[in-house]
C-alpha positions in Angstrom: -21.3 108.7 -35.4 -18.7 105.9 -35.2 -15.1 105.6 -34.1 -12.5 107.9 -35.8 -9.0 106.7 -36.4 -6.5 108.1 -33.8 -2.9 107.9 -34.8 -1.0 106.2 -31.9 2.1 104.4 -33.3 3.5 104.1 -29.8 0.4 101.9 -29.0 0.1 100.0 -32.3 3.8 99.0 -32.3 3.0 97.1 -29.0 0.1 95.1 -30.5 0.6 91.3 -30.0 1.9 89.7 -33.2 -0.5 86.8 -33.0 -4.3 86.6 -32.9 -6.0 87.1 -29.6 -8.3 84.4 -28.0 -11.6 85.2 -26.3 -14.2 83.1 -24.5 -17.9 83.8 -25.2 -19.7 84.9 -22.0 -23.0 86.5 -21.4 -25.0 88.1 -18.6 -28.6 87.7 -17.4 -29.3 91.1 -18.8 -28.7 90.0 -22.4 -25.2 91.2 -22.9 -22.8 88.9 -24.8 -19.0 89.5 -24.9 -15.7 87.8 -25.6 -13.7 87.6 -22.4 -10.0 88.4 -23.0 -6.8 88.3 -21.0 -6.7 91.5 -19.0 -3.1 91.9 -20.0 -4.1 93.3 -23.3 -5.5 96.5 -21.7 -2.7 96.7 -19.1 0.0 96.3 -21.7 -1.3 99.0 -24.1 -2.7 101.6 -21.7 0.7 103.0 -20.6 1.4 104.0 -24.2 -1.6 106.3 -24.4 0.1 109.6 -23.5 -3.2 111.5 -23.1 -3.9 114.0 -20.3 -6.5 112.8 -17.7 -6.9 109.3 -19.3 -7.9 106.5 -17.1 -8.2 102.7 -17.3 -11.7 101.6 -18.1 -13.6 100.7 -14.9 -14.0 97.0 -16.1 -11.8 95.9 -13.2 -14.2 97.1 -10.5 -17.0 95.4 -8.6 -19.4 98.0 -10.1 -18.8 96.3 -13.5 -18.7 92.7 -12.0 -15.0 92.6 -12.7 -15.7 91.9 -16.4 -12.1 92.9 -17.3 -10.8 93.1 -20.8 -13.5 92.1 -23.4 -15.0 92.6 -26.8 -18.8 93.2 -26.9 -20.6 90.9 -29.3 -24.2 91.8 -28.6 -25.4 94.7 -26.4 -28.5 94.1 -24.3 -30.4 96.6 -26.5 -29.7 94.4 -29.5 -30.7 91.1 -28.0 -33.1 89.1 -30.1 -35.6 86.6 -28.9 -34.1 83.8 -31.1 -30.6 84.4 -29.9 -29.1 81.4 -28.3 -25.6 81.2 -26.9 -23.3 78.2 -26.5 -19.8 78.1 -25.2 -17.3 79.1 -27.7 -13.6 80.0 -27.8 -12.7 82.4 -30.5 -9.2 82.4 -31.9 -9.3 84.8 -34.8 -9.2 88.2 -33.1 -6.9 90.6 -35.0 -6.1 94.1 -33.6 -6.4 96.7 -36.3 -5.8 100.3 -35.0 -6.5 102.8 -32.3 -9.6 104.9 -32.6 -11.7 107.3 -30.5 -15.3 108.4 -29.9 -16.9 111.1 -27.8 -20.2 110.1 -26.1 -21.8 112.0 -23.3 -18.7 113.9 -22.3 -16.6 110.8 -22.3 -13.8 110.2 -24.8 -13.3 106.5 -25.4 -10.0 105.2 -26.7 -10.3 101.8 -28.3 -8.5 99.2 -30.3 -10.7 98.2 -33.2 -10.6 94.5 -33.9 -11.5 92.2 -36.7 -13.0 88.7 -36.1 -14.7 86.6 -38.8 -16.4 84.8 -35.9 -18.0 87.9 -34.5 -19.2 88.9 -38.0 -20.7 85.5 -38.7 -22.3 85.3 -35.2 -24.0 88.7 -35.7 -25.2 87.9 -39.2 -26.6 84.6 -38.0 -29.1 86.6 -36.0 -29.7 89.3 -38.6 -27.7 91.9 -36.6 -25.6 94.4 -38.5 -21.8 94.0 -38.4 -21.5 97.2 -36.3 -22.8 97.2 -32.7 -25.3 99.6 -31.3 -23.4 101.3 -28.5 -25.7 103.9 -26.8 -27.2 104.8 -30.1 -23.9 104.9 -32.0 -22.9 102.4 -34.6 -19.5 101.1 -33.7 -17.1 98.4 -34.8 -16.1 95.6 -32.5 -13.4 96.9 -30.2 -11.5 96.7 -26.9 -11.7 99.9 -24.8 -8.3 100.7 -23.4 -8.8 104.1 -22.0 -11.4 106.8 -21.1 -11.2 110.5 -20.5 -14.2 111.6 -18.4 -15.9 115.0 -18.4 -14.5 116.1 -21.8 -15.6 119.7 -22.5 
């Protein structure tokens, strides 16, 4: 199961007109991501008019204050030969709003396109889609979550 398009014109009309920039970061646990300006989530979240929706908890100590980001490699995908160097990525395009239900959580995301992410993953023989908790998903920015969906 992967993301399904979710019509949200009130969100997409507020997408930035220019490409986003992200800085490659990684954790000791083998998680690599592009760090983004937190304003992208804070500027789009208010337009998600969905009952019980919350900001992702990326701004908490529990998540090491990771903030707005795009996952590049999840720790369960990490390959022995994977090496990371500092990189600034300037080709991130916002595509649309989509949603996915996993373990009673409904994720609302903005799917993104980045040739850099695709090339990076292919360099290490990883598929274009990421393996998020056993689900094949496109690169994205999570902008909202509804917990305990029935």
